[in-house]
N, C-alpha and C positions, 0 to 999 in steps of 0.2 A: 502494500501500499504505499502511496505518496501521500505526503501531508506537509502542508506550508502555513504557516500561521500568516494571516494579512491583519492589517489595522481595523479596527474595530470601527462600523459607519452604523451611525445611529436609523438611517432610512435605507433600507438596504434598495428600495425601487432606485436608487440612485446609481445602485452599482447594475443593477438590471439592463440601465440603458445600455454597458457594453456590447448587450446581444439580445436586445430585446427585439431587432429586427431579423435574426436569423430563423431561417426555419428551424423549429423542432424547439424554440425556446422556451422554456418553462420556469414559471415564478410560483414556488409553493408559499404563503404570504401568511404570515401570523398575523398582520394587523396591526404591529409596531411602526412608529411610534405614536399612532394615535389612539391604541388601546393596549391595554397590560394584559389581556385574556389571553394572549398567546405568547409564544416563546421563542422558537425555532422557525429561519427562513430557508428554503434551498432553493439555488438558483442554478441551470442545468443549460448546456446545449450541446449540438454535436453529438448525438447518439449514433453509435456503434451498430444498432440494430432498430428498425421500427416494426410494428404490428398494427395494423390498419386492417379493421372489420366492417365489410359491409354487409349484411344479409348472411348468405351461406357461406361468403370466403373471406378467406383473411391472407391481405398481401404483406409480405413479410420480406424486409430488404435488409442488406448488410451493407456496410461502408467501410471494407478495408483497404479501401484505394480510391482512385478518381471516379469511378464506375459501381454505382450498387449493384449486388447481386439481387435478384427478386426471385420470389416463388408465390404461387397462392395454392393454400390450403383450406380445404372442407371439413377440416378437424375444430374440435372443440378449443376457441377461442384461449380458454384459461388453460388448456394442457398445453397449447402451443407457446401461452407464454411460459410457462414452467418449464418447458423444454430448453426457451431462449433465454430465460432467465439463470438458470443454473445456479440457485443459491448454494452455498457451501454451509452456511450455517455457523461462520465462524463470527462470535461477538466482535462488537468495533466500540471505542469509548466515543465516539459521535453517533448523533441519532441516523445519520445515514452517510454511508461512505459507498455510493455508488449502487447502481440498480436499476429498477422499472420504475418512469416516471410517466402518467398520463392521465385518460379518463376511460370509464366505461359507463356508455349510455345507458338509460332506462330501458330502449329497446334492447340492448344484450340480453335482456333476460328471456327473450324469445330461443335463446340457443338452450335456456337451461328448463324453461315450461311449455308446452303447448298452450298456444294463444292463437284465437281467431283473429285474421286480418281484416279490420274494420277501418280504422283511421288511417287518416291517408299522412302519407310519408311529406315532409318538407325538407327544404334546404337542400343542402349537401354535407352536413357532418356525418361523419361517419359513427358505425353504432361504438368502437371500442378505437382508442388513439392513444398509443402506450409507445415509448422508444426507452430503451437501454441505454441507459448515461452510465461513461466509465469514470468520468470527474463531475466535479459539482463544488459548489461556494456555499457552505454552509455557516449559517450567523447564528449567535445563540445571545439573545439579547439578554437573558438573563446574568450570564456572565460575562457581558460586553465581548464576545470574543468571536472570532472569524476564523476559518480555513479553509483554502482550497485543499480537496482531497481527491486523490483519484485510485483507483481499485488496481489500475496495472493491467486488464485485461485487453485492452485496444493499445497496441504500439504507437497508434497515434498521441496519445497521452504523454508519455513521456516525451516524444519527442518534441512535442508542444509546449512543455511545462514553462519552461520560462518566460513564453509569450503569453500564455495565459496569465501568468502574475502580472504579468507588466498590463495588460489587458485590464484586467480589476482595480490594479493601483492608479491607472489613468481615470479611472469613473469614479473612484473615490474621490480624485482631486478635481473631479467635475469638467473633465478635458473631452474632447472626441462627442459631445454632446451634437446628435445630429439634429437638423431642422426639421420638422414634424409638421405636417397638415392637420387641422384643428380637425376634431371628432365632433361632425354634426348629426342630429339625428331629427328626424321630421315626426309628423302627427303617427301616434301609436292607434293602433284599433286592434279589435278583440275576435277571438274566435268566438265566442257565444253569445248569442242573443240575450236580451233579458227572459223573454219566452222561452228561448231554446235551453237557458241555465234551470229555469221553474222547473221545464218537464224533467230535465237531466236527475234535478234534483227528488223531483218526486219518484223518478223510479228506482233511485236507490232507497227511498224510503220504503218501496213496497219489498225490494230484496230484503230489506231487515227484517221486515213484519213477517215476511214469509219465511226466514231463518236463513237464508243464502248465506247473510253474511250479518257481522257486528258493526263495521266501519268500512268507509269506503273514501280515499284520499282524492277528491275530484277537482281537478284544476281547470284552470281558464289559461289561454294561452296570449301573449299581445305580441303584436311584431310592428316594427315601424323601417322606413329606408333610412340607411345612414350612410355617411360619407367620411373620408380623412384616416385618424391614425387611432388604430383599436388600442393600442400603448396609452395613449393621451386618456380615452375611454376609461379603459382600468384605473387610471391614476384617479381620476373624477371620482369613477365608483367607490376605490378604497378610502379616498376624505369623507366622502356623505357615508359610509358604511363600513366601518372598520369591523371586521371578525375575525377569529382565532383560525379559521379553516377558508380562507380565502384562496384567490389561485387566478394566476392568468397564464393562458396557454397558447402557443404560435403554432397549430398545428396544420395537416395539410386541410385543405378547404374550409378552416373554419378558424375564426380566434374564439375563445372561451375566459369570459370574463365571469372571475365565483366571486360573492363574498359569504361564502357560507358561514352561520353560525354553529350548524351542528356535524359532530362526530360521527362517523360510521362505525369503523373498524380500526381499532388499534392492536398491533401485536408487539410486545417485547420480550425477549427472550423467551417465549412459549404462552407467556400470561396475554389473557385478550380483556380488552375493555370497547363497550361502545355506549353511546350516549343519545339515546332515542329524544328527540321534541315532541311533544305534542302538548297543546295548550298556550295559548298566545293572547297578550293585551298589548294594546299600543302603550308608548311613553308618551309621560306630557310633562308639559313644560314648568310647571309649577311644581316644587317636589312635595308637597304634599299630597297632591292630586296623583303623581307619580308614586308615591308608596303606596295610596290608595288602589291603584290598578294591580301594583304588586301583589298587594295581600288578597285582592278578588281572586287574581287567578290562583295564588297559593291555598286559599280555601274553596274553592269552584268544585264541587262533587262533580258535576259532567264534564270539566277539564280532568279532572284525578280519575274518573272511570274512562274514558279516554286514552290518557297514558297508560294506564293498567293493562290496555288491552293490547299496545303495543310490547310493552315490557315482557308480556307473556308470549307473545309472538317470537321477539329475541329470544328469550330462554328457550324455545323450541329451537330456533333456527342454529344458536350456540350449541345445544345441546346434541346435535347431529353429529359435531365433531369432537367436541373439547371433552376431556376427559370425564368418566360417569361422577356424579357429585359436586365437580368442578365450579358449575355454572352457580351464581349468586348475583344479589340484588341488594349491594350494599349502599345506596341511597336513592330514594324515591321522592318524587314531585318536589325537585328543588327549583325554585325561581331563580333563572341567571337573565341579565337584563344585559340587552346590546343596544346599538344606537336609536333605533327606533320602535324596537319591540323588548317585552319581557316575555320569557320562556319556561314552559315548566318542562324540566330535565330529569331524567333518571339515570343510573347508571347500573348496567349489567356487567359482571366480570365471567371470566371462565379462561383453563389452561388447555393447550393442545398438546395432545401425545407426542413423544417424541418421532412418530413417523407422521406425522399431519402436518402439512404448513400452512402456512397463511393464506396460500392462493387456494386451498381447500377450503377454508374458513370464507374465503371471499365467494367463493362461488356457491356453498351452501346459502349464505347468507342476501343474496343478490337475488334483487333490489331491495334496498331496505324495507323493514315493515314499516317504517314511521310514514312512509309516502306512498304505500301501497293500500291498506287496511288489514282487515283480518277477517277470514283466513285468507292467508296472501293470493293464492292460485286463484280463489272466486273473485277476489277484489280486483285482482288486475284483467280478470275476463270482463267484468262489469265498467273497469275504466277504459277497456277498449273498446267497447260496447257505444260509450257516454261520451267519451271525449271526442271533438271532431278531427284532431290533428296527433300524429307521435309526438312523444315528448321529448326526444332526441337526447341529448346530453343531461336537460334537466332532471332531476331525481336521480339521478344514476349516482358514480361516485367519483370523486378526483382524489388523487394521491400517487402513493411511493410505495413501493415494494422493494427491499436490500438485498443486497447479492448476500447481507448477512442473516436473512429467513425474517427480519421484522417487516413491519407496514405501518402506514398511517393512512387512513382516508377520510374522506368529507361525504355527507350527502350534498349532492349539488344542487341545492334549492338557492335563492336569490342568486341566481346564476343566468347570464345572459351568453349568448352566441352570436357570434356575426358571420355570416355568409353572404358572399353575391349582396352585397349592398342591403344586405337585411339584418336588422336586429331583432331577435326573437327573447322572449323570457317568459315566465311563467308562475303564476300564485294558486296554491291551491291548500285546501284543508281538510281534514277529517269529517265526514260524516256520521252521524250516529241515530239510533232511535228519537233524541229530544232535539236533534238538532235544530234551529229556525233559520228560512232561507234568509232574511235580513240580514240576522247577525252573523253567517256564513259570509255572505257577501262583504260585509264591513270588515272582517277579520282577512279576505283576501286585499284587500284595498291597504291594509294597513301591514302585510306582510312585503306588500309590493311598492311600499311608499318610497324606499330606498333607490328602488330601480325607476320609479316614475319620477324621482327627482333627477335622477341623472339624467334623463330621456328632457325635461325640463330645462335643466342647467345647459344642456347640448345644443337646445333652440328648437327642441318639439315642443308636444303635449300629449295629453291622452285625449283623443275624440271626445268632447262632453257629451253627444250623444248617446255614447256608451255608458258612461257613467249614469246620467241622469233618466234615459231612455230604454237602451238596448242591453248592456253589459251588465250579468250580475256573476258572481264567483264564488266560490268557496274558499 
C-alpha cells in the first residue's frame, strides 16, 4: 500500500476541483464544513475497471493502457462486482484504501426480484455504475488529517504518484481552478397530477385493507431542463442541504448529486449497521417551534409504528446473511435534525460470518426497506404499478466497498440526476393505513424543500399549477 500524508484542508470541495471534470471522478462527501454530522470524505478518479449495468447486461472495462478492454456479461451484477473487486479482507487503518465506488440504482432490484414492467424508463442513467479505484484522497475531519492512499494493484498508480500529490497540492493552494459555466435550471414539472396521485393513494389504501401490504413508499418525480456545470450545481446543493451521506458522481451519461441524510449499510470488520429513516417533520425558524416539531415527531404513535415496520423488515434482511442471534436494535426512534427536516431514525446491527462478504449483504438487503415498504416484494410490485416512471438512481444506494472487505453506503434520497440536459429528482414517503393524503403531500414538499430551493437558486421554479391544482405527493 502507498500512503502520503497531505496538508489538511477544511473543505474537500476545493480539493475535488482538481479532478471534478474527469470521467468517473467521485466525491463521497460528509457535508463538512457546513455540518458536523459526518466525518470522512473520499475523493477518487481514474478507475482501473468500470462496471456499467443496463437492463440484463453489464459492460465491464479494464483500463490498463491507452485503450480499454471491454466485455459484456449477462451475469448477476453483484457477482461480477465481487469477481472484479477481489477483496482480500486485510484490515487497514484508514476507512478506505482503494476499492469500488459508485451507485446502485433502485431498478437494479429487477435483477434480484421478479417485477412487472409497467413504469416507463426515463433518461439514460445506468442501473449500476461502479468503478474500481486503486487510489483515493481520504480526509478525516475529526482528526484534521488527509492522506493520499494507493492500493498498488494498478501499475499506473505508482507511476503517477508524485503527479497526484502535486495535483492535490495545487488544488489546496487554489491553483488551476477552471472557468465554469453557471448551472441553470428551468421550470420543474411533476409526473403526477393531483387527481392521479389521489387515485394512487386510494389504491394503496385498498391494498393495505386487503392485507396485501402494511406500508408502501409512494414517490412522485420532478424534472426540469438544466444546463451548465453540474459540479457547480452540486456545490449549491451541499451549501443548501449539508448531509452526512452526500455524494457527487461523474459517471457515464449522468451526473449524480446527492445530499442524503440516511445510511443504508455499513460494514466494519464484519460488524454491520443500518440506520433507516421513517418519520419526518419540517424545521422551523423559531427555536421553540422547531423543538416542538421535533417533540411531536418523537411522540407520534403513527410515525413510530411506521418506523417499526421498516425496522422489522431490515432485521429480516440482515438475518438472511448475518450470524444467527447477532441482529439487534440498540436504538429505536431517535430524532435526528438536518438542514430542512427532522427525521425519526432507528439503528439495527449484526455480524457477518467469516465466509460472507459485504456484497452478499448488499444484495440480500437491496433495495433498502425504508424506501420500498413492507413486505418488500409486494410493496415493490405496487410501486411499479402506481408510479408512472422508473426511479433510476433515486432510492438506490451510493457508496464504497473496500479491498479490505468493509463497506459504507447511503440510501439515495434527496438525490438528483442530470442527463441529456434534464434534471430529475423525486420525493416520497411511506403510506400506512391511517395516512392522510394532504399530510402525505405536505411531507413530500418538506422532503423536497432543499431540492426545490436548488432549482430556484439556479434560476428555475416549480410550476405553481402543480402545487396548487395538479400535483400532489407523498
